[in-house]
N, C-alpha and C positions, 0 to 999 in steps of 0.2 A: 537256845544258846545265846549267852549275852555276847556283846561285841567285846573285844579285848580291851583290857585297861590302858593299852598303849597304842596309839595309832599305827606304830611302826617304828622302824629305826630312828634313832635321834637324827635330828636335823644337823647337817654338818657345821661344825662351829670351827671358826678360826682360832689358833692359839693366841693368848693375850700378848704375845710379844710381835714385834714387827718382823715380817717376812717380806723380802722385796719381790715384787713381781717378776723381776728378772730371774731371781734364784728358783722360783716355781716353773717358770717357763723352761729354764735350762733343764730342770729335772724331767719335765713333761717331754721335752726333745730327745732325753737321753734313755728313755724307758720303753719297753714293748711288753705287753701282757703275754706271758708264755702258758699259763694254765689258770682255770678257775674251776674249783671241784669242792664237793663236800669232803671235809677232813675227818670229822669227828662226829658220831651219832650215837646218842644214849638215849633211852626211853624206859618207862616203866609205867605200867597200868596196874593200878592197886585194887581196882574192883570194876564191875561192870559199870560203865558211864550211866548215870541216871539221866532222865529226860531234860531236866534243867540243869545247865552246866555253865560255869563261867570260865573265861579264858583270860590268862594273863600273860602278857608278853614283856619280857625283859631282855633288853639289849645291852651287850657288853662295849666297853670302849674298844676300838679296834687296836690290835697290837701288831708290831711289824719288827719281828726280829730280822737281822741283816746277815747275809751271807756274801761270801765274794761275789760280786756281780749280780746281785739280786736282793730284792726285798721280798719278804714274805709276810704279806698282810693276812691276818686272821681277824674274821668277824664272827662274833658267838651271839647266839640268841637261845632263850629258854622259853618254852610254853608250859605254863602250870594250870591244870585243869582242876577246878574245885566245885563241889556241890554247894550252893549258897545255904547259908544259915537259914533256918525256918523255926519260928516259934522259940522253943527252948533248946532247940538242937543246934550246936555251932556248925560252922561251915567244916566241910571235911575234904581232904585232898583225894582226887580221882586218879591222877597221873601226871606225868610230866615228860617233856621231850627237850632235850639240850642238842644243839648243834653247833658245828664251827665249819664256816667255809673258808678256804684258804686262796689267796690270789697270789701268783708267783709273778714277779714283775721284774724282768730282766733291766739291770741298770749298767749302761755302757760308760766307758771313761774310768779314769782314777779318782777324780775328786768324789768325796763322800759328802753328800747332801746333809744338812742340819736336820735334827729331828723336827725342829719346827717346820721346815720346808716340806718334809716328808708328810707331817700331819696335815698340812694345807693341800698336798697333792692327794692325799687319801680321801680327805673330806670333799674335795672338789671334782676328782676324776674317779679313783678306783672304787668309792662307794657306789657310783652310778654303774660301774661295770659289774659289780657282784650283785647288785640289788635284784636283778630279775632271777637269778639263781635262788637267793633267799626267799624271795616271794613265793617262788614255785616249791620250794621245799616246805615252806611253812604251811602251804595250802595242801600238798600232796601227802606228805608224810604222817600227819596225824590218823588219817584213815587206816594206815596199817596197823594202829593200835585200837582202831574202833572208836576214835575220838573224832570230834567234828573238826573240820579244817577252819582256818581263818583266812581271810583275804586282806593282803595289804594293799593300800593305796599306792599309786606310783609315787616317785619322788618328784620334788620340784626343786628348781635352784633358786 
């Protein structure tokens, strides 16, 4: 098995606009994580996995639909398994797994934070909360399909 094409979820990035430290600090103080779970899982095995297989990891940009008093932060990942090309034979798909984790964050108070403040909060806090769940799922779930697992490194700030 080859290493994944991506080393893991994208490194947290800050929005290009200015967000005050006070706005983010206020948001952190007004929040509490209520739930972290696998929200959606789909997978497909197209054929028996070959001995040589490549794994490609794609990470979606976090989404955060708002509900009254809460942020629902969604993290999506996709694993694509392919048999590499050999001689005249092109690479061929073996299977794929898509998953979305949801983090429910309670938001106290009436003031609504800006999307930029929420993005900074997600990249600097929520990502680190959900990452162990994502890492475990990406390692454990492929075996249910007879596919090799991947091991993501830990995140660094």
